[in-house]
C-alpha positions, 0 to 999 in steps of 0.5 A: 230490274236497272235501277238508277243508282246501277246506270250511275255505277255503269258509266262510272265504269266505263268512264274509269275504263276509258281513262285508263284506256287513255293513259294506256295510250299516252304512256304508250305514246310516251316510251315512243317519244325522242327528245333531244336533250332529255328522254322525259323532259324537255332542255332550256337553251339559250332563252328556249325550251326544246324538245326534238322528237324523234318516232320509230317503228312500224311499216309502210306496207312497201315491206313487212317487218317484224311486228311487236312482241312484247314492249315492256323489256325489247331485245337490246341490240348488241353492241360491236364485237372487236374479236368478230367485227360484228354488230347486233341489230333488232327490231323495232317493236315500238309500232310506230311507222317504218320504211323497211329495207332490210336490216343491215349486215352484221360484218362492220368496217372500222376504217375511216369513211365519207358521208356525202349528202346531197341536198336540193341548197348543195353538198353537205359532207361528213368525215364518219367515225367508224372505229368509235360508231362502227355500228351506226356507220355500218347501218348508214352504209347499208341504208345509203346503198338501199336508198332509203333517204333520197327524195327525204325531208329534213322535218325538224330544225331551231333557231335559238336550238341550232339543229337540224334533224332529218331521216324520216323517209316518211316525213312531210316537213310541212308543219302540218303532218302529226306524224313528221319524226316518227319514221325509221327503218324498221330496226334499233342500233346500239348507242356508241360513242357517249363517252364525254360527247360533246355537241358542237358546231358540226357535230353529226349525232343519232336523235333516239326514244331512249337508250339503245333505240337509234334508227335513221334519224339524225341531227346535224349541229350547226351551233353548239347545243347543250345536251347530256351525253345520250346521243351517238356521235358519229360524224363531223361536217367538213363542207356545207354547214353555210348551207345550215346556217341560210336555210336558219336565216329563213326561219321555221313553221312553228310546231304544235310544242311550242318550243322554236323548234318546226320544219325550216320554212327553206325546205331541206330535201336529201337527193342523195345519200353516198358513202366511201370508205378507206381502206 
């Protein structure tokens, strides 16, 4: 016979189990969250608290990517090996959405390269530092050749925190889509070029969700920002920063985080990305 006390115990046990499940879900989400500034905290910049997030992960159904295995100890991507000229890319097992177009070739060039980003506002040109970030630049070459960035929207911008974040192929950038900032290529890239890294006006760097979790999301700095050296700088804008200045003046759609960042009110759409190298 089930007594009232037994029933209360059962309800208490079920409530506790729900709490544990909810906590595990929060921890899972926290592991995937990338904060431009710190990994588990926020950055106070020019009087504003800023957290620019980027998520990487699972396929969107257009192509199959590896399924999650051991999230507690994911295989780390390997750094560039000068002896073989190769990089080691690994599947991203975080479980977040991705547009998977394959894995980049292991062989990477350290020759200087130029990235041309054609947007609905004009051209942004970036001098890529393949010598210091060969695996990152090699990945961008691969994704550009696959038309990965074509017709994608830059989903996050700050005004007091002057960055524009792009590279989520699934972003709607409307201020409403809860999965903006979660998209990635389905693989991870090693951190590079962090020694003494500075994020001054014109720097292009990778957004991430912790050490060695780089994917396809990147940010362009259009005003100096104070950040720890945790985000791979892989290029410098040589043309087009005025585009970001003009867009920033239009303001942003405040996101739910209340940190002063959000989708730009004036949409920035990447039409095409091409990368050319000098031999």
